[in-house]
C-alpha positions, -999 to 999 in steps of 0.1 A, spaced: 309 -630 -759 274 -643 -756 267 -645 -716 249 -681 -722 284 -694 -731 294 -688 -693 293 -710 -665 272 -717 -644 247 -720 -672 215 -721 -652 224 -686 -635 237 -670 -670 204 -682 -686 181 -667 -663 200 -635 -659 200 -637 -696 162 -635 -696 157 -609 -669 179 -588 -690 152 -594 -721 126 -580 -704 124 -546 -689 120 -542 -655 131 -506 -640 117 -498 -607 81 -492 -611 85 -515 -642 84 -551 -627 50 -566 -638 61 -581 -663 91 -600 -649 75 -607 -620 49 -625 -645 73 -641 -665 92 -660 -630 61 -666 -618 53 -690 -651 86 -702 -649 80 -717 -615 44 -728 -620 61 -751 -650 81 -767 -623 55 -775 -601 67 -746 -576 37 -728 -550 30 -689 -560 21 -660 -546 16 -624 -557 2 -593 -547 -8 -564 -558 25 -549 -558 37 -579 -580 59 -591 -553 64 -627 -561 68 -657 -536 77 -691 -549 76 -725 -523 91 -758 -537 85 -787 -512 105 -806 -495 119 -844 -508 101 -867 -489 115 -877 -455 129 -840 -455 98 -821 -445 116 -810 -409 139 -792 -424 141 -755 -417 123 -733 -444 149 -713 -463 142 -678 -481 165 -666 -508 153 -630 -513 163 -606 -538 146 -573 -557 129 -576 -593 137 -542 -603 171 -522 -616 184 -484 -617 179 -472 -647 209 -450 -660 223 -446 -698 254 -429 -704 254 -391 -720 243 -397 -759 231 -432 -755 193 -434 -766 176 -459 -741 139 -465 -731 140 -486 -702 105 -489 -703 105 -504 -743 140 -516 -745 163 -551 -733 197 -551 -717 221 -563 -740 246 -576 -718 282 -583 -733 310 -606 -714 344 -595 -719 380 -592 -698 362 -614 -675 334 -592 -668 295 -591 -679 287 -555 -685 256 -536 -708 261 -517 -740 262 -478 -726 239 -484 -694 232 -501 -660 235 -538 -666 208 -546 -636 228 -572 -619 218 -552 -590 194 -580 -583 193 -593 -614 221 -619 -606 210 -624 -571 173 -634 -591 190 -653 -614 207 -673 -583 181 -680 -565 158 -693 -594 188 -719 -605 191 -730 -567 153 -737 -567 159 -760 -596 188 -778 -581 175 -811 -575 203 -823 -550 189 -794 -523 157 -814 -510 150 -793 -483 124 -767 -477 135 -741 -500 114 -707 -508 122 -676 -531 110 -641 -524 111 -613 -548 101 -576 -542 92 -547 -562 106 -514 -563 134 -516 -538 153 -490 -551 128 -466 -547 126 -469 -513 117 -503 -504 84 -498 -514 76 -539 -523 90 -550 -487 72 -524 -473 41 -538 -485 44 -575 -479 16 -594 -460 31 -612 -431 26 -648 -451 50 -639 -477 78 -632 -447 70 -674 -434 101 -688 -428 129 -700 -406 160 -682 -424 162 -655 -447 194 -649 -469 193 -617 -492 212 -618 -526 218 -582 -530 250 -575 -513 279 -575 -541 311 -582 -525 318 -617 -525 344 -614 -495 317 -601 -475 287 -612 -455 262 -583 -444 245 -582 -408 231 -547 -406 226 -516 -428 212 -483 -428 176 -470 -429 165 -441 -448 139 -419 -463 132 -398 -493 130 -358 -492 107 -340 -520 110 -302 -518 91 -278 -545 100 -246 -549 81 -216 -568 108 -194 -587 98 -162 -591 108 -152 -626 115 -114 -647 122 -105 -683 153 -122 -696 180 -97 -695 200 -90 -727 234 -108 -736 241 -141 -741 221 -174 -740 242 -203 -727 236 -238 -715 264 -245 -689 267 -283 -686 289 -300 -656 295 -338 -664 321 -366 -666 314 -368 -628 317 -405 -616 281 -405 -600 276 -441 -579 256 -456 -550 243 -430 -529 251 -455 -497 278 -471 -511 301 -445 -524 289 -417 -505 320 -415 -482 344 -411 -516 358 -377 -531 332 -381 -563 315 -355 -559 283 -341 -566 271 -322 -600 240 -300 -586 259 -286 -558 293 -281 -577 273 -266 -606 253 -238 -580 284 -231 -568 299 -225 -602 275 -205 -612 270 -187 -584 302 -174 -587 299 -156 -621 269 -125 -630 243 -146 -649 209 -148 -651 194 -183 -646 162 -198 -667 164 -233 -658 184 -257 -637 181 -294 -635 201 -327 -629 208 -363 -614 180 -390 -619 172 -414 -595 173 -407 -557 202 -434 -548 226 -425 -574 248 -396 -567 242 -372 -595 269 -373 -623 254 -345 -643 238 -313 -643 232 -280 -664 219 -245 -662 207 -224 -691 215 -189 -682 224 -152 -701 257 -139 -698 256 -100 -701 296 -99 -705 305 -138 -719 344 -127 -718 346 -119 -685 318 -143 -674 333 -181 -688 368 -179 -676 350 -173 -638 330 -205 -646 359 -219 -659 376 -209 -624 351 -226 -601 349 -256 -619 386 -262 -613 382 -253 -577 360 -280 -577 375 -307 -593 408 -303 -569 380 -313 -543 378 -350 -561 398 -382 -560 430 -379 -585 409 -406 -601 380 -389 -614 375 -356 -633 345 -337 -644 341 -318 -674 326 -277 -680 306 -274 -714 298 -240 -719 271 -238 -754 247 -214 -769 212 -221 -766 181 -206 -777 174 -174 -756 148 -178 -727 121 -153 -724 120 -155 -685 147 -158 -660 143 -163 -623 146 -133 -603 177 -117 -592 169 -128 -554 157 -164 -558 185 -169 -580 213 -156 -553 192 -175 -527 187 -206 -540 219 -213 -556 237 -203 -521 215 -227 -506 223 -254 -527 258 -256 -529 265 -255 -491 236 -282 -488 248 -307 -466 261 -338 -493 278 -365 -481 284 -381 -451 276 -364 -416 290 -387 -390 309 -419 -394 306 -450 -372 332 -456 -346 317 -493 -340 316 -506 -375 339 -482 -390 316 -475 -420 292 -442 -424 266 -435 -399 245 -409 -416 243 -395 -446 226 -376 -473 228 -370 -510 214 -341 -529 198 -363 -555 181 -346 -584 164 -316 -595 136 -306 -623 123 -277 -634 86 -274 -650 87 -235 -655 87 -220 -621 85 -247 -603 117 -265 -589 114 -304 -580 147 -308 -556 149 -344 -540 173 -358 -513 179 -387 -495 190 -396 -460 203 -428 -445 218 -438 -408 223 -468 -392 202 -452 -364 168 -445 -372 167 -411 -348 199 -397 -363 184 -400 -396 154 -382 -386 173 -358 -372 195 -350 -404 163 -351 -421 149 -325 -403 183 -307 -408 185 -308 -446 147 -297 -445 156 -266 -424 187 -257 -451 161 -248 -475 133 -233 -450 142 -195 -457 127 -202 -497 97 -220 -477 95 -251 -502 67 -278 -498 79 -307 -480 70 -342 -487 89 -371 -470 85 -406 -486 100 -439 -485 110 -440 -452 125 -474 -440 140 -488 -408 177 -497 -404 188 -532 -399 201 -539 -367 228 -569 -364 219 -595 -342 247 -612 -318 234 -642 -312 229 -654 -347 250 -684 -358 239 -675 -394 269 -657 -404 295 -674 -392 280 -708 -407 288 -687 -441 320 -676 -431 329 -714 -421 314 -724 -456 333 -702 -478 370 -710 -463 359 -747 -471 355 -742 -505 379 -714 -514 406 -713 -484 396 -675 -482 385 -653 -452 353 -633 -451 347 -600 -433 312 -599 -415 299 -562 -415 271 -535 -417 268 -517 -448 255 -475 -452 239 -489 -479 197 -496 -474 184 -537 -474 152 -551 -475 160 -570 -440 153 -543 -415 117 -543 -431 114 -582 -425 128 -578 -391 98 -561 -382 75 -586 -402 88 -620 -390 112 -614 -356 122 -653 -356 138 -648 -390 176 -655 -390 189 -633 -421 220 -624 -441 231 -610 -470 258 -620 -495 265 -617 -535 292 -617 -559 318 -590 -566 297 -560 -587 315 -526 -591 300 -494 -602 264 -501 -598 237 -476 -602 260 -461 -632 261 -471 -667 295 -484 -657 283 -513 -639 296 -546 -639 300 -581 -624 328 -605 -623 320 -638 -640 343 -660 -619 325 -644 -586 291 -654 -598 305 -691 -603 322 -689 -572 291 -674 -554 268 -702 -567 288 -728 -555 291 -710 -523 254 -711 -519 247 -741 -528 270 -758 -505 251 -731 -476 220 -741 -482 226 -775 -482 246 -772 -451 216 -752 -434 193 -778 -441 211 -804 -425 220 -786 -394 
C-alpha cells in the first residue's frame, strides 16, 4: 500500500518526500535544502550553516508573542543498511516505503524512520494553524556517525525555552537522559608471507540479527566479527583478508574471511563445530549461518604470528555490556566492535563505546585500546559526545505523561536510555533548555528489517499536537 493513503496525511506526505531524497549520514545537503525551501514557501524564517544543520522559526500569532519558544528537534541522516544481495546505492537511490500489516517498512533496506518520522512530524506541526505560539524546528546532520551536526551548532541555533527531541522510538516512554559515546579507529599493519598450498575459500558468517549498538547491546545477538575470529581461530588455516560490519552504531551481522585450508576435509568440520558453539550463545530467537565457498587463491596471507595474535585479540575483545546501572536499570557502560576493513596489508578496526557516565566511558575506551596494544596499532578517537544527565527539577516529562494519559488512558514510563541522543550537547550550548525525548514505536532500527507502527505514528502526532498546545499555554 502507498503510504500517501495513510493518516495523518501531513506526516506521511512529508515522510514520503524525505524517503525520496537520499540522506544517509554525510549526504544530507539535498534534504536540508529541500526542507529549507518548503519552510520559506510558508513564510517561516530559515537558518542553515556550513554543515547543513537547519533551524526553522515560525512566529507566534498576534497576542501570543510571550509564549515559550518550543523547539522540535530531529536529525536528517539515516543509517544506510541493505539486506544481503540487495543492490542499493544510498547516495543515489530513494528509499521505497511500503505499508503492510499495520507497519511501514522499506524494500530491502533501512527505512530511515529513525529519524525521518521525527522530521516529518516536526514539519507537519509547524504547519498546524491551531498551534499559535512560538514554534521552531531544529534538524541536525550526521547524528548517526557521532552527533557531528549537534557538536558544531552555533549558540543561536539553540535559542528556546523547551526542546523536544523526536528521536526516541517507543510510544510508551519519555526519555530524560542518555549515554555519551566515542568512536575509536585502530589501524594495524599485517605482515604478509606467500600463500601456502591448499584450497582457497571464503568463510562467511551471516544471519545474525545485528541491531542498534546502544538499544540492543545487552541482548544475546552475537557479533559477527568477534564470532568469526573465534571460529577461524579454532582451525588450522591461513588468512588473507577479513572484513565485516558497516557502520559504527550497528552491531555487525555479517563478516567474511578469505582463507587457505591445507586440509579441507579436516578443517571444515572444525569450523562448523565452532560456529555451532557460537550459535548456542545466542538468544533462541536468533541464529547464524556459516558458508564455506571456493574462491580465487590469494598470492599472500598474514604471517602466522600475526594471524594467531589478531584473531585471539579480536575474539576475546570485550564487546557488549561492561556494567549495568542499578539506578536506571539499563546498561551503564558498553563497547561495540563495529567494523573491520582491509586494504592490502592494512587493517582498520572501528569500535564505539558508550556510558551514562563520561569518566566510565573514557576508562572503557582506554581498556579496549589497551586490549589491542600488543599489536601496536595507530589509534584515533573521534566523535566524542557527552551524556545527558536527567534534570530532577524539570516538570516537562510529567506534563507529557499527563497529556498522554488524558488522550489514551495509557501510562508512560520516564526513562534513561543507553543510546546516544544530542541532548547532552544541547544542554552545554543552552543550559536553560528544558528537554525531553519521545517518538512512536519503531522496530529493528539500523537494520534492513526496520519498521514503524502506522497506528503509533497517528497516536504520536495527536499527542505532540496536544502537548505543544499545552506547553504554550503554561
